[in-house]
Legacy VTK file of the C-alpha trace (Angstrom):
# vtk DataFile Version 3.0
C-alpha trace
ASCII
DATASET POLYDATA
POINTS 85 float
36.029 -63.702 -29.057
40.139 -63.726 -29.001
42.132 -65.213 -25.662
43.150 -62.141 -24.436
39.275 -61.366 -24.377
38.386 -64.419 -22.409
41.788 -65.147 -20.073
41.804 -63.948 -16.608
44.595 -62.455 -14.762
44.676 -62.249 -10.393
44.487 -58.951 -9.804
47.851 -59.602 -7.778
49.066 -59.351 -10.994
47.262 -56.804 -12.763
49.489 -53.819 -11.543
49.498 -50.840 -13.536
51.535 -47.958 -12.817
51.315 -44.247 -14.423
54.027 -42.695 -12.756
56.754 -40.818 -14.266
60.455 -42.605 -14.159
61.863 -39.740 -11.596
59.045 -41.050 -9.503
58.927 -44.937 -8.973
61.264 -45.760 -6.221
63.729 -48.245 -7.111
62.486 -50.935 -5.150
58.951 -50.402 -5.868
60.324 -50.284 -10.068
62.669 -53.383 -9.569
58.997 -55.079 -8.138
57.857 -55.368 -11.722
58.749 -58.613 -14.406
58.055 -55.569 -16.913
58.277 -51.903 -17.743
57.065 -50.404 -20.709
58.600 -46.748 -21.178
56.345 -44.763 -23.185
58.070 -41.772 -22.663
59.994 -38.832 -25.026
59.111 -36.533 -27.526
58.673 -36.461 -31.120
59.103 -34.635 -34.334
60.930 -32.113 -35.746
59.564 -29.100 -34.321
59.628 -30.325 -30.819
63.293 -31.742 -31.248
64.588 -28.123 -32.285
62.649 -26.224 -30.746
63.920 -27.833 -26.891
67.201 -30.017 -28.001
68.233 -30.359 -24.300
64.822 -30.984 -22.978
63.869 -34.067 -25.556
67.783 -35.264 -25.305
66.874 -35.767 -21.267
63.453 -36.589 -22.079
64.446 -39.439 -24.765
67.639 -40.893 -24.080
68.576 -40.228 -20.674
65.682 -41.249 -19.036
65.137 -44.457 -20.283
69.070 -45.385 -20.117
68.524 -44.119 -16.361
65.428 -46.110 -15.889
67.483 -48.873 -16.672
70.487 -48.545 -14.762
67.545 -48.779 -12.077
66.706 -52.066 -12.941
67.139 -56.130 -12.577
69.284 -57.805 -14.922
65.963 -60.064 -14.688
63.383 -57.069 -15.497
62.263 -56.257 -19.248
62.374 -52.771 -20.409
60.313 -52.307 -23.324
61.043 -48.580 -24.872
58.213 -48.140 -27.056
59.345 -45.370 -29.694
57.954 -44.083 -33.343
60.433 -43.002 -36.131
60.038 -39.188 -34.869
62.594 -39.556 -32.658
65.079 -39.883 -35.177
64.804 -37.215 -37.107
LINES 1 86
85 0 1 2 3 4 5 6 7 8 9 10 11 12 13 14 15 16 17 18 19 20 21 22 23 24 25 26 27 28 29 30 31 32 33 34 35 36 37 38 39 40 41 42 43 44 45 46 47 48 49 50 51 52 53 54 55 56 57 58 59 60 61 62 63 64 65 66 67 68 69 70 71 72 73 74 75 76 77 78 79 80 81 82 83 84
């Protein structure tokens, strides 16, 4: 078995919030050590069909999220190569 399966993390450290970035109040956002951004549109067809919406979701949303975070927080921007097509 791997270490991750044996380690016990205290309940207070197991906070996972599934919300749209715009729905997270700044004080709540700033209460986390790290934020993983999993949003975004991918694929050429989506980007061509709705370029303004894609720009907002793929660029403006994570930038605005980062602006509301503290300098001590970690922002992980998960992506695929498809967002650059």
